[in-house]
N, C-alpha and C positions, 0 to 999 in steps of 0.2 A: 662595744657595749660600755655603758657608764660604769663607774666604780661600784663594786659590790655593795648592795644595800642602799643605794641613793635614788633609785627609780621605783615608783610604786604604781600598782594598778589604781584606776580612778575611783574604786570603791573599797571599803573595808566593812567588817561586820563587828557589832558590839552587843553586849548584854550587861545590864545592871543587876547587882545584888542589893536588895533593900527589903526591909520589913521581914527579914528572915528567909527570903526565897529569891531564886533566880527568876528574872522577868523574861519576856520574849525577846530573842535576838532581833536586831535591826540592821539592815544593809543600808549604808549611807555613803555619801561622797567622801573620799579621802581628804581630810583637812583637819584644822585645829579642833581640839576637844575642849568645850567649856569646863573650866576647873576652878573651884573656889581656892583662894590662896592658902586657906587653912587645911586643905586636904591632907590627910594622914601621910600619903606617899611622899609629899614634899618635905616633911619634917622628920619622919621616922623610917623612911626607905622601905615601906611595905609594898614590895613589888617583886614579881618573878616573871620569867618568860621562857619560851621554847623557840627552837629554830630547826626547821626541817624542809624537805623539798618535794615538789611534784614534778614528774617528768611526762612529756608528751610523746606518745608512740607514733609510729608511721601512720596508723589508722586514725590519728587525731584524738584518741582517748588519753585521758590523763590518769596517772597512777601516783599515789602518795607513798613515800617510803617510811615505813615503821611509824605510821600515824598513831596507832594504839599505844605504842611504847612511849612516845612523846607526851601523849595526853596523860598517861599514868605518872610519868615523871613530874609533870606540871602539878598534878594533884598532890604528890609528895612535897614538892616545893611549897605549895600554898599552905599545906598543913604545918610544915616546919616554921613558917612565918606567922602562923595563926590567922591567916587570911581565909575568907570563905572559900571552901574547896570547890572548884568548878565541877559541875555535873559532867561525867565522861561522855554520855550520849549527846548532851547539848553541845559541848565543845567540839566533838567529832563532827556533828552535823554542820556546825558553823563553818568549819574548815572545808568540808566537802562542798557546801553550797557556794562558798567563795571561789574555790578552785573551778567548779563547774561553770560559774558565770564568766570566768576569765581564762578558760581553757585555751581559747584561740590565741591568747597572748603569751602562752608558754613557748619559749624559744626551743628549737630542735635540740636534742641531746648532742653533746653532754651538758649543754646549758639547761636551765630549769627555772621553776617558779619557787622562790624561797618564801616560806610561811613563817610569820612571827606572832604567835599568840602571846599576849601580855596581860597580866593581872595586876591591878593597882588598888590600894586602899584609898577610899574617898571620904571617910568620915571627916566632917568639918570640926576639928578639935585639936588645938595646939597644946593641949594639956594631957595628951594621951601617950606620953612616952613609955608608960608601963602598961598600956592597954591595947588590945588588938583593934583593928578597924572593923566595925560592924557592917559597913557598906563597902562595895567594891565595884569596879568596872573591869570587865574582861573584853578584850578586843583582839582581832586578828588582822594583821597587815599582809599584803601579798606583794612581792617584789621580783620581777624578772631579773635573773642573774646569768652571767656568762660562765664559761669554763674557766675555773681557777688556773688551770695549767695551759691556757691557750698559747702562751709564749714559751712553753717548756718549763720543766720542773727546776726551780732554783733552790739550791741548798741554803739552809738557814744557819745562822751562828747564834749559839745560846750561851748566856752567862750562867754558870752553875753557882747558885747561891745556897751554901750549906748552913745558913743561919735562919733566914726568914721563911715563914709559911706564906702561901698565897692568900689565905684568909683564916678565919677562926675554925677550929675543928668542928664545932656544932653546925656550921653553915657550909662546910666544904662541899657537901653533896647537894646543896640547894642551888638552883640556877637563878640567882638573884643579882641584880645590878650592882649591889654593894661589893660583891666579890671581885668584879671587874674593876671597880673603882679602887679597891685596896691594892690591886696589882699594878695599876697604871703608873703611879709614882715611881716605884722601884724599876719598872720596865723602861720608862723614859730616862731615868738616871743612868741605867745600864747602857742604853743606846748612846747617850752622850759620852759616857766614860770609855766604853769599850767597842762601840760600833756594832753591837749585837742586834739581833732582831727580836729576841725574847729572853726572858729569864726563866730558867728551870729551877723552880723552888724545891729545895731539899732540906727542910728544917731538921737540925741535928743529924745531918748526913743521910736522911731518908728521902730518896728520889720520889717526888710526887708528880707535879704537872707544871705547865707554864700558865700564864695568865688567862689563856683562852683555849687550851688544848691538852689532851692527855698525851702521855709519853710512852713509847714502846721501843724495845730493842728487837731487831730481827736478825736471826742467824740462819745458817743452813738447817732447814727443817725445825726451827725453834723460834718462838715468840715469847719474850719476857716482858712482863709488866706488873706494876704494883697491884695487889689484890684489893678489891673494893672495901672501903671503909668510909666513915663519915668525914674524913679530912679532905677529900677531893671529889670532883664531879664524876658521876657515873655516866660516861659518855656513851651515847647510842652508837656512834661510829666505832668507838673502841670495841664495844660488844659485837658489832657486826663483823669487824675485822677478825676478832678472835674466833668467832664461829666459822667464818669462811676459811680461815687459816687451818682450823682443825679438819674441815672437810678436805682440804688440799694435802693433808698429811703432816702438817706442822705440829710439833709438840708445844702445847700451851703451858707456860710456867707463870702462874699468877703468884708472885711472891715479892717480898720486900727486897729492894735493891739499894745498896749503900753507894755513896759517891765513890768510894774506893773501888768497888766492883765496876761501877759505870766506867770509870776512866780506864780500867783494864779491858773491858769488853769492847769498847769502841774501836780497838785495833782490828777486830775481826767481825763485829756486828754492825749492821745499819742502825741508825737512830732515826726515829720518825715522830712527828706530832700527828695526832688524829683528831679530826673535827668535821663538822658538817660542810664547811665551805670548801676545804681542800682535800677532804678524805684522808690522805696521808701526805704530809709535807716532809721531805727528806732534810736531815740535819747534816751539815758538812763539817762543822767545827764547834768545839766547846771552848769556853774561856773559863779557867779556874785558877785562882790565886795569881792573876795577872798573866798567865801563860795560855797560849792557844794550843789546843790539842785537836788534831785532825781526826775526823771520824772516817775510818778506813782510808780511802784515797781522796776523800773530800767531795766526791761526786755522788749523785743519786745512785742507789743500788738496785739490783734486779728483784729483790724480794718485795720492796715497797711497790715497785711497778706492777709486779704480778698480783699482789693483793689488791691494789687500787683498781686494776683492770677487772678483777673478779667481782669486786663490789659494784663497779659501774655497770658491768654486764647485767647484774640482777636489777639494778635500779632502772635501767633503760629497756628492759625486756629482752635482752639478747642472751640471757641464760635463765634456766628454770628457777622459779621462786620456791625453792624447797623448804624454806623456813617460814613461809606465810607472812612475809614482810610487806607486801604491796596491797594497797587499798585502791580499787578501781573507782573512778569517778564517772 
């Protein structure tokens, strides 16, 4: 299958916000969107998005994973950017209609259909640096994607940066493109200098997250991760893993972690990144102050595999949905 996120279904759904109200959604061919060059999003980054998946069961029915939680997070992101907040019912139905129309294109599990709702400000005003966009466009793309671990779980190498933050504190929990842009330069510089895959941002020694994923430590019957605050993204996968881990008897420790403690813990604990694409990505090595520090033996560990399998079993219908996370289409 093609690279993640590069193949799309031939239709997408969109809806405009104008005159103080959301209009009726339209299903249209996937292609360019006519945009005025003065549109607010181009100049003042008024945009947020979500990413989640639909899975096709053996009976052909599709199920969306944690749709309601993603819609709620998008509403929070929109509010933080002072964009028109999407109507939850309308956005939910847009996603369901799109998935229903393309259910036959969902590859068999563990592959899936990736959904990308996106909200952009469309006011035609290049003098609105200190004003929110009063008009907006909300659209949902659908992209068939393969199994992230089809070729086996590869461990990642992370640079531990104890100075810089991934983004600003007030936008850390907002899923906006600007946060990813802010992390791109430091990540590319780190790849060139140290051969790492990602940067683990730890401003003032506080372990937070990488440019595109939350960070967790997994031990024998223990999961350690930073508690939720406004400085980093409140990952839906992170939340799912914590709740399933609690079901499996793990002790959940949501507390602040210093770089000093991190470097001590990786001798005995697995380190993982959590996100929609890979669920849990194992970390095999940290780079700090120019030195490489192996995470345990450098190989993927059993706890990450156990928790990833538990999550995938719920997503694909091979385990009971005891948390009410699935929406049937």
